[in-house]
C-alpha positions as CSV (number, residue, x, y, z in Angstrom):
1,M,-27.9,33.1,-10.1
2,A,-25.9,30.7,-12.2
3,D,-25.8,30.7,-15.9
4,I,-25.6,27.0,-16.7
5,T,-28.3,24.4,-17.0
6,P,-27.9,20.6,-16.9
7,H,-28.2,20.6,-20.7
8,E,-25.0,22.6,-21.3
9,T,-21.7,20.7,-21.8
10,R,-19.0,22.9,-20.2
11,L,-18.4,25.1,-17.2
12,D,-17.0,28.6,-17.7
13,L,-13.8,28.4,-15.6
14,S,-13.0,32.1,-16.3
15,Q,-15.6,33.0,-13.6
16,D,-14.1,33.8,-10.3
17,G,-14.4,31.2,-7.5
18,A,-17.6,32.6,-6.0
19,A,-19.5,32.8,-9.3
20,L,-18.3,29.3,-10.2
21,T,-19.5,28.0,-6.8
22,A,-23.0,29.5,-7.6
23,T,-22.9,27.8,-11.0
24,L,-22.2,24.5,-9.3
25,V,-24.8,25.0,-6.6
26,D,-27.5,25.7,-9.1
27,F,-26.6,22.5,-10.9
28,P,-28.3,20.0,-8.4
29,S,-26.4,16.8,-7.7
30,V,-27.9,15.1,-4.7
31,S,-26.2,11.8,-4.0
32,G,-27.2,9.3,-6.8
33,T,-28.0,12.0,-9.3
34,E,-24.5,13.2,-10.1
35,Q,-24.1,12.0,-13.7
36,P,-25.1,15.3,-15.4
37,L,-22.6,17.3,-13.3
38,A,-19.9,14.6,-13.8
39,D,-20.5,14.8,-17.5
40,V,-20.0,18.6,-17.5
41,I,-16.9,18.4,-15.4
42,E,-15.4,15.8,-17.6
43,Q,-16.1,17.7,-20.8
44,T,-14.8,20.9,-19.2
45,L,-11.5,19.3,-18.2
46,R,-11.0,17.5,-21.5
47,A,-10.9,20.9,-23.1
48,L,-7.8,21.9,-21.1
49,P,-4.8,20.7,-23.2
50,H,-2.4,20.4,-20.2
51,L,-4.6,17.7,-18.5
52,T,-5.2,14.0,-19.2
53,V,-8.6,12.9,-18.1
54,D,-10.0,9.5,-17.0
55,R,-13.4,8.5,-15.7
56,I,-15.0,5.6,-14.0
57,G,-18.7,5.8,-13.3
58,N,-19.4,9.4,-12.2
59,N,-15.9,9.9,-10.9
60,V,-13.5,12.1,-12.9
61,V,-9.7,12.2,-12.5
62,A,-7.5,14.7,-14.3
63,R,-3.7,14.9,-14.2
64,T,-0.8,17.0,-15.3
65,N,2.2,15.0,-16.5
66,L,5.1,17.5,-16.3
67,G,7.7,15.2,-14.7
68,R,7.8,17.2,-11.5
69,G,9.5,15.7,-8.4
70,E,6.2,15.5,-6.5
71,R,2.6,14.8,-7.2
72,I,-0.2,16.5,-5.2
73,I,-3.8,15.4,-5.2
74,L,-6.7,17.8,-4.8
75,A,-9.9,16.0,-4.2
76,G,-13.5,16.8,-3.6
77,H,-17.0,15.1,-3.8
78,I,-19.6,16.5,-6.2
79,D,-22.7,15.3,-4.4
80,T,-24.8,17.0,-1.8
81,V,-27.4,16.0,0.8
82,P,-31.0,16.4,-0.3
83,I,-32.1,19.9,-1.1
84,A,-34.0,21.7,1.8
85,D,-35.8,24.5,0.0
86,N,-32.4,26.2,-0.4
87,L,-31.9,26.4,-4.1
88,P,-31.3,28.4,-6.2
89,S,-28.2,30.0,-4.7
90,R,-28.4,33.6,-3.4
91,L,-25.6,36.1,-2.9
92,D,-26.4,38.7,-0.3
93,E,-25.1,42.2,0.2
94,N,-22.6,41.0,2.9
95,G,-20.7,38.8,0.5
96,V,-22.3,35.5,1.7
97,L,-23.4,32.9,-0.8
98,W,-26.4,30.8,0.3
99,G,-27.6,27.4,-1.0
100,C,-27.4,23.7,-0.8
101,G,-23.8,22.6,-1.2
102,T,-22.2,26.0,-0.8
103,T,-20.2,24.8,2.1
104,D,-20.2,21.0,1.6
105,M,-18.5,21.1,-0.7
106,K,-19.1,22.9,-4.0
107,S,-17.1,25.9,-3.0
108,G,-14.1,23.5,-2.6
109,V,-14.9,21.9,-6.0
110,A,-15.0,25.3,-7.5
111,V,-11.5,26.0,-6.1
112,Q,-10.3,22.7,-7.6
113,L,-11.7,23.6,-11.0
114,R,-10.2,27.1,-10.9
115,I,-6.7,25.7,-10.1
116,A,-7.1,23.1,-12.8
117,A,-7.8,25.8,-15.4
118,T,-5.5,28.5,-14.3
119,V,-2.3,26.8,-13.2
120,P,-1.2,24.9,-16.3
121,E,2.4,24.6,-15.2
122,P,2.4,24.0,-11.4
123,N,5.7,23.5,-9.5
124,R,4.4,20.0,-8.6
125,D,2.4,17.6,-10.8
126,L,-1.3,17.7,-9.9
127,T,-4.1,15.2,-9.8
128,F,-7.7,16.4,-9.5
129,V,-10.3,14.0,-8.3
130,F,-14.0,14.7,-8.5
131,Y,-16.1,11.8,-7.0
132,D,-19.7,10.9,-6.3
133,N,-21.7,9.5,-3.4
134,E,-19.7,10.8,-0.5
135,E,-22.8,11.7,1.5
136,V,-24.3,8.2,1.6
137,A,-23.3,4.6,2.4
138,A,-19.6,3.9,2.4
139,D,-19.9,1.1,-0.1
140,L,-21.2,3.6,-2.7
141,N,-18.4,6.1,-2.2
142,G,-16.9,7.1,-5.5
143,L,-13.4,7.7,-4.2
144,G,-13.5,4.2,-2.7
145,K,-14.5,2.8,-6.1
146,V,-11.6,4.6,-7.8
147,A,-9.2,3.4,-5.2
148,A,-10.4,-0.2,-5.7
149,A,-10.4,-0.2,-9.5
150,H,-7.5,2.2,-10.4
151,P,-5.3,2.8,-7.4
152,E,-2.6,4.1,-9.8
153,W,-4.8,7.1,-10.5
154,L,-4.5,8.1,-6.9
155,E,-0.7,7.8,-6.5
156,G,0.8,10.9,-5.0
157,D,3.0,12.4,-2.3
158,F,0.4,14.4,-0.5
159,A,-3.3,15.0,-0.8
160,V,-5.6,17.9,0.1
161,L,-9.3,17.1,0.5
162,L,-11.2,20.4,0.1
163,E,-13.8,19.5,2.7
164,P,-15.1,22.5,4.6
165,S,-12.6,23.6,7.2
166,D,-13.0,27.4,7.1
167,C,-9.6,27.8,5.5
168,Q,-7.9,26.1,8.5
169,V,-5.7,23.0,8.0
170,E,-7.2,19.9,9.7
171,G,-4.8,17.1,9.8
172,G,-5.8,13.5,9.2
173,C,-9.1,12.3,10.7
174,Q,-10.3,10.2,13.6
175,G,-11.3,6.6,13.1
176,T,-14.8,5.5,14.0
177,L,-16.1,2.1,15.3
178,R,-19.7,1.3,16.2
179,V,-20.5,-1.8,18.1
180,I,-23.8,-3.2,19.5
181,L,-23.6,-4.7,23.0
182,H,-26.3,-7.3,23.7
183,T,-27.5,-8.2,27.2
184,A,-29.7,-11.2,27.9
185,G,-32.3,-12.0,30.6
186,E,-35.4,-14.1,31.1
187,R,-38.9,-13.0,30.4
188,A,-41.5,-12.9,33.2
189,H,-44.7,-11.1,34.1
190,S,-43.8,-7.8,35.7
191,A,-46.1,-8.6,38.6
192,R,-43.7,-11.6,39.3
193,S,-40.5,-10.0,38.3
194,W,-38.4,-12.1,40.6
195,M,-39.2,-15.1,38.3
196,G,-37.3,-13.5,35.5
197,S,-34.1,-11.5,34.8
198,N,-34.2,-8.0,33.5
199,A,-32.0,-7.5,30.4
200,I,-32.5,-3.7,30.6
201,H,-31.2,-3.6,34.2
202,A,-28.2,-5.6,32.9
203,V,-27.0,-2.6,30.8
204,A,-26.4,-0.5,34.0
205,P,-22.7,-1.6,34.3
206,I,-22.1,-0.8,30.7
207,L,-23.5,2.7,31.1
208,A,-21.6,3.2,34.3
209,R,-18.4,2.2,32.5
210,L,-19.1,4.7,29.8
211,A,-19.9,7.5,32.2
212,A,-16.6,7.0,34.0
213,Y,-14.5,6.5,30.8
214,E,-11.5,8.8,30.5
215,P,-10.6,9.3,26.8
216,R,-7.1,9.4,25.5
217,K,-5.7,12.6,24.1
218,P,-2.6,11.5,22.1
219,V,-0.4,14.0,20.3
220,I,0.4,13.1,16.7
221,D,2.5,15.3,14.5
222,G,1.9,18.1,17.0
223,L,-1.9,17.7,16.9
224,E,-3.8,16.7,20.0
225,Y,-6.7,14.3,19.2
226,H,-9.5,13.8,21.7
227,E,-11.1,10.4,21.7
228,G,-14.6,9.6,22.7
229,L,-16.5,6.4,23.7
230,N,-20.2,7.0,24.1
231,A,-23.6,5.2,24.1
232,V,-25.6,6.5,21.2
233,A,-28.7,4.3,21.3
234,I,-30.5,1.8,23.6
235,Q,-33.2,-0.6,22.6
236,G,-35.1,-2.9,24.8
237,G,-38.5,-3.8,26.1
238,V,-41.3,-6.1,25.1
239,A,-44.5,-4.7,26.7
240,T,-45.2,-2.6,29.8
241,N,-46.1,-5.7,31.8
242,V,-43.2,-7.9,30.7
243,I,-39.7,-8.2,32.1
244,P,-37.5,-7.9,29.0
245,D,-35.2,-10.8,28.0
246,A,-33.1,-8.7,25.6
247,C,-31.6,-5.3,25.4
248,T,-28.9,-3.6,23.2
249,V,-26.6,-0.6,23.7
250,T,-25.1,0.9,20.6
251,V,-21.6,2.4,21.4
252,N,-19.6,4.7,19.1
253,Y,-15.8,4.9,19.6
254,R,-14.1,7.8,17.9
255,Y,-10.4,7.1,18.1
256,A,-7.1,8.8,17.2
257,P,-5.4,7.7,14.0
258,D,-2.5,6.1,15.8
259,R,-4.8,3.1,16.4
260,S,-5.8,0.6,13.8
261,P,-9.4,-0.7,13.6
262,A,-8.2,-4.0,15.1
263,E,-6.6,-2.1,18.0
264,A,-9.7,0.0,18.5
265,L,-11.9,-3.0,18.7
266,A,-9.5,-4.7,21.2
267,H,-9.7,-1.6,23.3
268,V,-13.5,-1.6,23.3
269,R,-13.6,-5.2,24.3
270,E,-11.2,-4.5,27.1
271,V,-13.3,-1.7,28.4
272,F,-16.3,-4.0,28.8
273,A,-14.4,-7.1,29.6
274,D,-16.0,-7.6,33.0
275,C,-19.6,-6.5,32.0
276,D,-22.2,-9.2,31.6
277,I,-22.5,-9.0,27.8
278,A,-24.1,-11.8,25.9
279,E,-22.7,-10.6,22.5
280,L,-20.6,-7.8,21.0
281,V,-21.3,-7.1,17.3
282,V,-19.3,-4.7,15.1
283,D,-21.9,-2.6,13.3
284,D,-19.6,-0.2,11.4
285,E,-16.0,0.7,11.2
286,S,-13.7,3.1,9.3
287,P,-10.0,3.6,10.0
288,G,-8.6,7.0,10.8
289,A,-5.9,8.8,8.9
290,L,-2.5,10.1,10.1
291,P,-2.0,13.8,9.4
292,G,1.5,13.3,7.9
293,L,2.4,16.9,8.6
294,S,6.1,16.0,8.8
295,H,6.2,15.2,5.1
296,P,8.1,17.8,3.1
297,A,5.1,18.5,0.9
298,A,2.9,19.0,4.0
299,E,5.5,21.4,5.5
300,A,5.6,23.4,2.3
301,F,1.8,23.4,2.2
302,M,1.5,24.7,5.8
303,K,4.0,27.4,5.1
304,A,2.1,28.6,2.0
305,V,-1.4,28.6,3.6
306,G,-0.3,30.0,7.0
307,G,-2.0,29.6,10.3
308,S,-1.7,26.5,12.5
309,A,-2.9,23.0,11.9
310,H,-5.8,21.4,13.9
311,P,-6.8,17.8,14.4
312,K,-9.8,16.7,12.5
313,F,-12.5,15.6,14.9
314,G,-14.6,13.3,12.7
315,W,-14.1,11.0,9.8
316,T,-13.4,12.1,6.2
317,D,-12.1,10.6,3.0
318,V,-8.6,11.5,3.9
319,S,-8.7,8.1,5.5
320,R,-8.9,6.5,2.0
321,F,-5.7,8.4,1.0
322,S,-4.0,7.3,4.2
323,A,-4.8,3.7,3.4
324,L,-3.1,4.2,0.0
325,G,0.0,5.5,1.7
326,V,-0.7,9.2,0.8
327,P,-0.6,11.6,3.7
328,A,-3.6,14.0,3.6
329,V,-5.2,17.0,5.2
330,N,-8.6,18.7,5.0
331,Y,-8.5,22.3,3.8
332,G,-11.5,24.0,2.2
333,P,-13.3,27.4,2.2
334,G,-16.6,26.3,3.8
335,D,-17.5,26.2,7.5
336,A,-18.4,22.7,8.5
337,F,-20.8,24.0,11.1
338,Y,-23.2,24.9,8.3
339,A,-22.9,21.7,6.3
340,H,-26.2,19.9,5.7
341,K,-28.2,22.7,7.2
342,R,-31.1,24.5,5.7
343,D,-29.2,27.8,6.1
344,E,-26.0,26.4,4.5
345,H,-23.8,29.2,3.2
346,V,-20.2,30.2,2.5
347,V,-18.4,33.5,2.9
348,V,-17.2,34.6,-0.6
349,D,-13.9,35.9,0.8
350,K,-13.1,32.4,2.1
351,I,-13.4,31.0,-1.4
352,H,-11.0,33.6,-2.8
353,Q,-8.6,33.1,0.1
354,C,-8.5,29.3,-0.3
355,E,-7.8,29.6,-4.1
356,A,-5.2,32.2,-3.6
357,R,-3.3,30.2,-1.0
358,L,-3.3,27.0,-3.0
359,R,-2.2,29.0,-6.1
360,D,0.7,30.5,-4.1
361,W,1.7,27.0,-2.9
362,L,1.6,25.5,-6.4
363,T,3.4,28.3,-8.2
364,A,5.9,29.6,-5.8
């Protein structure tokens, strides 16, 4: 059990990473309710004399200013998905900490805070970013708001997003594009179907094209990404005795970060170029992020944390750093498989391992 309530003003950063994770988990911060936790993080960091602290909304940015040759960013979001009867936290006899946010991503935030408190003179200048609303709509994302209002706060040579990766380096991230394909027909009574044109039948070529699609597997910085183009929803039909005059197929394209959003859209249009589509509408898009593993800071990071890098299959906020010209990786103690689940948990040894490896990298 944690020993802090939302009424207290500072975190005890002398706790080890697992105890601090439990403290953070027992301080609920579902998306949209992060202000009390942001207040506590801000006050805790302002008490550390080696850091300068800025804040916008419920987003807190702290920095060392030692004049080092490189600046590294350690970033993490402080919100969680809604609680699923999985609070308060619970530490079992096997060294596993259970509770909402243990994996995604309060264990990573605990590591950030521990490094901020215990590495006052790192070998590289450090920027710590704690932001809100990652788990909800992109227009609410706190990191995006910081980037728009104060991009200078996010200047750096390399960024580590402490999203759950089970202490494995995941380079960059895929881009994602969601489009809605509309087919058109003509209504008629189903007893006289030849007098109409079935818009649902018209999606057959689209589905055939998707079923036969062979995704690219480009290698970027030594990492093989695996793209995917899939139907994720179909909507159509008026009544059981009516030939439908409209149908839509929602298609999601997960693409490697060597493509821009414009190139991704052009590719999707090309795939369906000879299908009878009345309209193609872009429903959502977010660019990918190059892994940047050839950057000297990234090479030093890989050497310090060990293991081999893996591509990130999915989208994370490393994309926002990439858009700012900062190469970034995902590296955190949680296992993403358990993110957002009722049985969300993190292995305590992974928290200690993540902190120790980052400390070695930043003090060697």
